[in-house]
N, C-alpha and C positions, 0 to 999 in steps of 0.2 A: 684400724681396718681389719676385717675378719680374714683369717687365713683361707687358703683354697680348701683345706680339709674341712674347716668349720662351715664354710658356705655350702660345700658339697653335702655334708650331713644334714644341714638345715633343709635344703631343697629335696633331698631324698626322702624326707619324712612324708612327702606328699606325692604318692604315685601318680595322681592325675596330672600334677605339674610336670612330672617326668615324661609322661606320654605326650602332653601338649608341646613340651619343649622339643621332643624328638620329631614331632610332626612338622615343626617349623624349619627343621634342618633339611637341607636338600638331600634327597635319597641317594647320595653318592658316598660310598664308604671311603673313610680316610685310610682304609686298609685294602685298597683295591686288589692287589696281587694276592695270590694264595700262598700258603706256607710251602716251603721247598721240600721238606723232608718227611712230611706226614699230612694226612687229611684231618679235618675237624668236622664232626657231625654234631647235631643237636637233636635230642629226642623230644618229641611233642606228645605228651599223654592225651588220651582221648578227651578228657575234660577240657583241656586247653584247645584241642582241635575244634571242639564245639564253640568255644568262645571266639575263635578266629574266623568263624563263619561270617562275622561282620568284617567286610573288606577294609574299612577304615581302621579298625583295631589291628588287623593283620599288617597293614601297610605301616602304621605307626610303630608297632613293635619291631618289625623287620628293620626299619630305618634306625631305630635305637640300637638294636643288637649289632647290625652289620657295620655301624660306624665305630664299633669298639672291638670287634672280633671278626676274623676271617672265617667264613662258613663255606664248606664244600658240599655239605650234604645234610639232609634232615630225615629223621625217621618219624613217620606220621602214624600214630597209633590208631588201630581200628577197634580195639576192645580192651577194657579193664573193668574188673569188678562187675561183670555182666552188663556193662554199659557199652553199647555199640554205636560207632559213628555211622552216619548216613552215607550212602553212595554219593549224594550231591556234595556234601561237605568235603569228602575226601578228594573228589575230582577238582573242586574249586581251589583248595589249598595246594594240591599237587600242581595245578596249572600255574599258580602264582610263583611257586619256587622255580619251576622249570623256566618260566619267563625271565627270572632273575639269575639264570645260569647256575642254579643249585640242584644237585642230584637229589633224587627222592627214593625212599624205601619205606616199607610198611613196618609196623610194630604190633606186637601182641603182648599182653600181660595177663596171664591166667590166674589172677588173684581173685579170691572171693572173700572179702573182708566183712561180710554182713553179720557174722556170728559173734565175733569178739575182737578185741584189740590185737590179739595175737594173729599173725599171718595165717590165713585159712585158705586151703586149696579147694579146687573143684574135687568132687568125688568121682573118680574114674571108673567106679563100678556101678554108677547110677546111669541108667540109659538116657535120662533127660540131660544130665551134665555132659555126657559123651556127645550127644546130639548138638548141644550148644557149642562145644569146643570145635567140632567139625564145621559148623556153620561160620564161626569166626575165622577159621583158617581159609575157608572158601571166599569169604568177604575180602580178606587181605589179598588173596591171589587174583581176584578180579581187577584190582587196582595197581598192583605193584609186581615188579619182576624180582624184587628182593624183599624178604621179610625177616625181621629179627624177633626172636622169642625172648622177651624180658625175663629176668631171673625169678619167675614164679612157676616154672615148669617142674614142680615137685608136688608131692602128695603128703598131706598131714591127717587126712580123715581116717577114723577107725569106726566107721558106721557099721551097722549090722551087715550090710552088703559086702563091706570090706572084710569083716571077720569071717564071713562065710567063704568068700573067694580065697582068702589067705590059706585056709586049711591048716596043715601041719608045718608049713614053711615059717621061717622067721619073718618078722616085718621087713627086714632089709631085703631078703630074697624075694618076697612077694612084691614089694614096691619097685624094685629094679625091673622085674618082669612086666609089671603093670604099666610103668612109664615108658618102657621100650615099645610096648604095644600101642600106647597112646601116641607116641612120636610117629610111628609108622602109619597107623590107621586112622588117627584123628587129626593130625597136623600135616605131616609131610605128604602122605599119600593123597588126601583130598585136595591139598593145594596144587600138587602137580597135575591132578586130573583136570583142574580148572585152567592152569597156566603151565604148560610143559617147560617154559623157559625159566621158571622161578628158581631162585636160590634161597633155600631155607637155612637160617642161621640160628643156633641156640647160644644164648648168653649164659655162661656159668657164673654164679655169684662168688663172693669172697670167702665163704665158709667151706672150703674144699675138703677139709678133714672129715666132714660129716655128710657128704653128699649121698653116699650109698644108703644111709638110713632113711632117707626121704625120697629115694627113687631117682636121683640124678646119677646117670650111668656114664662115667668117664671112659669106660671101655667101649660100649656100643654106640652111644649117642653121637660121638664125633664122626662115626661112619654112617649113621642114619641121616644126619643133617649134612648139608653141603658145606657148612662152615661153622666155626665156633667163635665165640667172643668172650672176653675176660672182664669180670668185675674187679677192677683195681681200686675200688673205694675202700680205704682203711680208716678214714675218719680219725677219731681220737683214741689213742691206745689205752687210756685210763678210764675216762668217763663214758664207758659203753659196756654192754653186756658181753661182747665178744673178746675184748682186749686184743684186737688184731694189731700187730706191730707195724710200724711205718714201712719197713722193708718189704712187706708183702705186696705193696703196689708194684714192685719190680719183680719179685720172685714168682708170684702166681702167674704173671704173663709168660715168663720164661718156662715155667712148668707146663702150661697149656700149649705153648709153642712146641715143646718136646713131645707132647701127646699127639698133636696134629701139625707137623712141620709145614709151614707155608699156608696152613688153613686157619690160622688164628687171626681173625680180622682186625682186632684192636682191643683197646682198653676202655673202660667205662667208669666215669667219676661223677659223683654228685656233690652237692654243697652241704650235706647234712652233717650234724654231729661234730663240729669243729669248734675249738675254743678261741682260735685266732685265724685270721684270713691266710696267714702263711701256711697253715696245715692244708688248706685247699690247694694252694699253689704246689706244695710238695707232692701231693698225690698226682697232679698233672705231670710234674717233672719226672717222677720216678716211673710212671707208666711209659714215658717216652725214652727214658734212660734204658728201658728194657727193649727198645727198638720196635715198639708198636707202630704199624703203618697208619693207624687211624686212632683217634680218640673221640669218644662220644661223651658229650656233656649232658647230664640229666639235671634239670630239664629246661625247656624253653621259658616257662614262666619264672623259674628261679633266676635265670640270667637277666631278667628285667628288674630284679629287686635291688634295693639300695644296699650298699656295702656296710657290713658291720665289722670293723677292724678287730674287735675282740680283745683278748687279754695279751697285748703285745707291748705294753708300756716299757718293759725292760730293754727292748731293742728298737723302739720306735724311731729314734733319731740316728741310728746307725745305718750305714749304707749296706744293708744286708741284701742277699740275693733277691728277695722280694722287697723292693724298696717302695714302701707305701706312698710316700710323698712323690717320688718320681713317677709312680703309676698314675697318680692324680694329674700331674702336670702333663704327662704324655697325651692323655685324652683331651685336656683343655687346649693343648697346642694343635692337635690334629683336627678337631672339630669344635671350633669356638661355639659356646652356647650349649653344648651337650654335656650333661652330667654323667659321670661314670657309674656303672652298675656292676653286678657280678660278671657281666660279659667282659668288661674291661679288665677285671682281675684275671680272667682266663686268657684274654688276648695278650696282656702284658707278660704273663707267665710263659705262654707258648712261644711268643716271639723270641724270648731268650734262648730256649732250647733249639729253635730252628736255626739260630745263628751258628751252632757248632755241631748239631746232630749228624750232619753229613760227614764229619771227620771221625766219627766213632766207628769202630769195627764191629765184629760179632761178639756178643757178651761171652765171657768165660768165667769159670769159678771152680771151687772144689766140687767134684762130682758127688752127688748124693742120690740115693734111690728111694723113691716112695712108690710102692706098688699101687696099681689102680684098685679102688675100693678098699683102701687100707686106712687104719687110724692107729694112734698110739703116740704119746708125747706130743699132743696136738699143737701144731703151729711152731714147734721148736726150731725148725729151720730158719724161721724169720727172726727169732732171738739170736741165732748165730750171725745172721746178717747184721743185726744191730750192734754186735761187738766187733765188727770189722772183717768177718769172714765172708768173702763173696761165694755164693752158693749157686750151683747149677743143678737143678732138680730134675731127675729123669723118671719116667714111668717104667723103665726096664733097667736091669742091672748094667752099669757102664763098665764093661769088661776092659776097655782100652785105657781107662783112667789110672794114673800111677797111684792115686790115693782115692778111696771111696769112703765117704762118711755116711753112717747108717744110724737112724734113730729107731725107736721101738716100732714104728709103722712097718719096717722091713720084715718083722716077724710074721706079717700076714702072707708072706711068700713061703710056702711049705718047703721050698728047696733052698732057703737062704743060707743055711749052714754049708751046704755043698758049694754054693756060689762063693762064699767067703773063703773056703778052702782052696778052690780053684784060683782065686785071685792071689792068695798068698803063695801058692805053689808056682805061680808065674813070676814071682819076685816082686810083686807089688804090695802096697800097704792097704790096710783097712782099719778104720776107727769106728767102733761101736759105742753107743751111749750106754750108761748104766741101766736105762730103761729097757734097751734091747737085750742086755745081758740077763736081766731078770726074766724077760719073756722067753729066752732061749734055754734057761736052765732046765735040765732034764730032756732037752730036745736035740742034743748033739754038740752044743758049744763046748762041752767038756773034752771032746776030741781035739780041740784046738788049745784051750787054756783052762786050767782048773782054778777058776775064781768062784767066789760064793757071794752072792748078793744077800745080805742078811736083813733081818727086820729091825736092826738097831739103827739109830740116828746119831750123828755127831754134829755138834754146834761149833763150827770152825771160826776162829778169830784171827789167827796168825798165819802168815804165808812166807815160809822160809825159801831161800834161793838154793839152786843147784841140787845135786843128788850126792848121796854118799855121806860118810861120817864127817862132821865138821862143817858141813855146808849149811850154816845156820844164819847167814845174813838175811835180813828182812827184805822181801820184795814189795812191801807196801805197809801202810799203817794198819794197826789192828782194826778189825771191823766190829763195831758195836752198833746195834746188836749183832750177834754172830750170824753166820750163814749155815743153814741146816742141810747136811748131806747124808745120803744113805751110807752105811758102813759096808765096804767091800773087802772081803778077806782074800789074800793071795798067798801063794807059797813062796817063801823067801828064796831069792836067787833063781827061781823059775821065772817069775815075773818081777817087775821093778816099778816102783812109783817114781816116775821121772819129774812130775810136778805134784806138789803136795801142799797140805795145809796142816795146822795144828789146832786141836780142840782141847784147850787147857792141858797141854802136854801130851795129848794123844794124837797119833799120826792119822791124817786123813788123806788117802790117795786121791788126787784129782785127775791125773792122767797116768794110766798104767801101761807099761810096754811089755810085750812078750813076743818071742820069735817063733815062727812056725814055717817049716820048709825053707823056702828062699825069701819069705816075706816077713813083714812086721805087723802084728796086731796091736792096736791101742784100744783101751777102754777109757772113755771120758765120763767121769763121775759128775752127773748133773744135779744142781741144787733142787730141793723139793719144790721151791718156788722159782720158776724159770726167770722171773724178774730179778732174782738175786745174781744172775749172771752179770747184770749191770753193776753190781756192787763189788765184784772181784777187782782187786788192784790191777790197773792196766798192765803192769809188768807180768802178772800171772797169765793174763790173756795172751800177752806177747810170747811167753814161754810155751803155751799150748800151740800157738801159731808156728813156732819154730819146728815143731814135730809134724804138724798137719799140712804145712805149706812149703816143704822143701822144694826149691827150684821154681816156685811160682814167680812169674816175671815181675809182679808188683805186689808189695806188701804194705799194710797199714798198721801202725802201732799208735794207739790213741786211747782216750777215754771211751767208755761205752757210749752207745747211741751216736756214734760216728761211723758211717758206712763207706765201703769201697765198692765201686762198680768198675770192673776191669773188662778190657776188650782185647781181641786178638791182634790188633795192629799197634800195640804199645801205647794205647791211650787209656785213660782212666778218669773217673770222677770220684772225688772225696766229698761226702755230704754230711753235715752236722745237723742233727735234730735237737741239739741242746739249746736251752734258753740263754746260755752264757757263752762267751768267747772261749775258744779251745785251741791249745797247741797240739799238733799232731806230727807224726813222722811218717813219711813215705819212703820205702826202700825199694831199690831196683836190683834185680839179679845181675851179676857181673861186677867187675871192679871199677868200671868207669862209665859214666852216663851223665846226661843233663836232662832237666825237666823244663818244659815251656808251658806257660799258662795259655790255653787256646782261646780264652776270652779276651785277655789283655795283651797277649803277645810277649809278656815279660818272661825272662829266664829265671829259674829258681836255682840258687847255688847249692852245691852238694857239700857234704862233710864226710869225713871218714867215720865209719861205724865201729864202735867198740863192742864186740860180742860179750855176753855174760858168761862167767865161768861155768863149765859143766853143761852147757847147752850146745846143740849141734850146729848153730849158726857159725861157729868159729871155722868150720870147714866150707862155708859157703860165702864167698866174697859178695858184698852188696854195697851199693852206693846209697847213702841216706840223705834225705832232704827234709828240712823243717818247714812246716806250714802253720799259719795262723788263720783260724776260721772264725768268722763272725757267727752269731746265733742264727740258726735256721738258714744256713747258707751252704753253698757248694763251690768247688773249684774244679775246673776241667784241665787235665794235664796230658801232655804227650812226652814220651820218653825219647830222647835223641841220643844215639850212640855214635 
């Protein structure tokens, strides 16, 4: 007898059979109730809108999707690649969803991919293109009271008209001004003239480090538009051009929420570029771990496609957080005769989070500052998240935080040295990366600490414990090949390397401490290849956390690519992105506490923690708990004192 999985894959090879089977199922969702803690929306591109003009197709696909996924809302696109929907098709599809109790909104995607495979934008200095964009916005406003601008509201053209309009400005300066004008005068203004009730939303994509170079304005556009939305799709961290780390699905939502508090409408995930189906589920989970009130699934047509499990044989038979076999069985039990599609992958993943999301408080983390329109050590904050440091990223300097972590992007603030000094004078701590040290040399950092970022490199292989003479016990096995670090020179006894490595007998400072006024400045030496942070021995990362997270209520000590999401009500989530099982330790501030698994209800036993010699944790009592994580899995915990 064939297994459920093999029968499923066989049937899913024939999309026609899929739709016919769905049409035979009564159009009553097996998931009648909505999710409790968030809304789910589906985006319908204009090409799909046109195909759904056939009412039989629309009805069959709706029955298929709604039997596997709870749907609160749809975004119905009016324009993409110069292709416009008709008034009649928009109204017919809009009526269908309203009749089925689903909220509707419009969508626009100002992509113009006629010229090459590379994303190509409209030319906003071309009168004809400007006229078309304005007409598309007016079309959307005639049919919807809410319209989201998909993440193509940027400019790539360098046509003669652009070159002339740019003048002596940099491309970044020119494009920011150009797109602010387009937002006001081609999109938001014309839409409001047609429909004064309209809410105009801009969705910002995942490549936030480079926005300003293509006209995305995180400073002005959140004020021009009524709301913003977050692209939380991170796809595969290796087999892609961007190398976005998985933690970004969480961090980028939190950063944008700090840019427009209460005005960040949700996160947006697609099914592209993943090697296993678990990676799709992880993007959904991490978006909601960030407390997004809505998640948009891109797109309607992709949710009707058959499931490709991908490269997951190593954990296929384990009861991981995304249990593939259980997912198949859940759909078969709910709607007999219906074969699961990617809609069921989404539904199964979202149901899990909904069961505990209401128990989570407000996300907290190490305060970090990334000025608007800044770049430098691109996406490094997400690598920090992937080695277990929870990050809370702000667009303004977080003066109230006891510790502020700064990367090279902070150098884009001309007053950053003064802000560091003020933080230290108030008795707080600041940690700057080696990239920021390099960027600030000759710009005032010498008033705080006389360090020198040299042009030399050191290939570190050994990692000794402790500080001071004789502290030569190993904190981990030798790393082969070694890890390449910049060499930072410091004045002996003025500053001190509190965490270090060795390069064939030569010392490599990894974390340097210096005191200024009432505060402490740390300099964190970052490997040339950010991915080498994952190759550091876990005990070295733990030693760095000892200095950067004193007093933080919940700490994680683990292998790399295991993350901690912490909340202000003594709850946390520990998530592993590893393809193998992992043992980790969670520690809680204070001498006595207990942990409870919020999914299973089981208590987690504590053990006494033995601090390492020469490190500051010996003055900070903590209760420690051992956890075992399955591949690509998470656990949800509450601290009980």
